[in-house]
C-alpha positions as CSV (number, residue, x, y, z in Angstrom):
1,X,-0.1,0.2,0.0
2,X,1.1,3.3,-0.7
3,X,1.4,6.3,1.5
4,X,2.0,8.7,-1.0
5,X,-0.1,10.3,-3.9
6,X,0.3,12.1,-7.0
7,X,-0.7,15.7,-7.0
8,X,-1.6,18.5,-9.4
9,X,-2.0,22.0,-8.4
10,X,-4.8,24.0,-9.9
11,X,-5.8,27.7,-9.6
12,X,-9.1,28.6,-8.3
13,X,-10.6,32.1,-7.6
14,X,-12.6,33.4,-4.8
15,X,-16.0,35.0,-5.6
16,X,-14.1,38.3,-4.9
17,X,-11.7,37.3,-7.6
18,X,-8.6,36.5,-5.5
19,X,-6.6,33.6,-6.9
20,X,-5.6,30.4,-4.8
21,X,-4.1,27.0,-5.4
22,X,-5.7,23.7,-4.7
23,X,-3.4,20.5,-4.5
24,X,-5.7,17.7,-6.1
25,X,-4.8,14.0,-5.1
26,X,-4.5,11.3,-7.7
27,X,-4.2,8.4,-5.5
28,X,-5.9,6.7,-2.5
29,X,-4.4,6.9,0.9
30,X,-6.0,5.4,4.0
31,X,-7.1,8.4,6.2
32,X,-6.4,11.1,3.6
33,X,-9.0,13.9,4.0
34,X,-11.5,14.0,1.1
35,X,-11.2,18.0,0.8
36,X,-7.9,18.6,-0.6
37,X,-5.6,21.3,0.8
38,X,-6.0,24.9,-0.4
39,X,-3.0,27.6,-0.3
40,X,-4.0,31.3,-0.1
41,X,-1.8,33.7,-2.2
42,X,-0.9,36.7,-0.4
43,X,-3.0,39.7,-1.0
44,X,-2.5,41.4,-4.3
45,X,-1.3,38.3,-6.2
46,X,-2.6,38.0,-9.9
47,X,-4.0,35.3,-11.7
48,X,-0.7,35.2,-14.0
49,X,1.3,35.1,-10.8
50,X,-0.8,31.9,-9.4
51,X,-0.4,30.2,-12.9
52,X,3.6,30.6,-12.6
53,X,3.5,29.1,-9.1
54,X,1.2,26.1,-10.1
55,X,3.2,25.4,-13.4
56,X,6.3,25.5,-11.2
57,X,5.1,23.2,-8.6
58,X,3.6,20.7,-11.1
59,X,6.8,20.5,-12.7
60,X,8.9,19.8,-9.5
61,X,6.6,18.1,-7.1
62,X,6.4,14.2,-7.8
63,X,4.3,13.1,-4.8
64,X,2.9,14.3,-1.4
65,X,3.4,12.2,1.5
66,X,0.6,13.3,4.2
67,X,2.0,10.8,6.8
68,X,5.6,10.8,6.3
69,X,6.5,8.3,8.7
70,X,4.1,5.5,7.5
71,X,5.1,3.0,6.6
72,X,8.3,3.3,8.3
73,X,10.3,1.1,6.1
74,X,9.4,3.0,2.8
């Protein structure tokens, strides 16, 4: 059983037009919350800046391990 998941960062926008990033999970992990993590950007961040951040994270992050010590021998 894997304790890591592939992730994709997507850009969303609040009703007020403020961009934020959402980390979507692509594999099942026991105990993983249903709702994905959300990252609020600093006030004044633009959609273009959010796209740059999401593109960088998607290119450089391979897996997310929500429980880094499980299993201990991995």
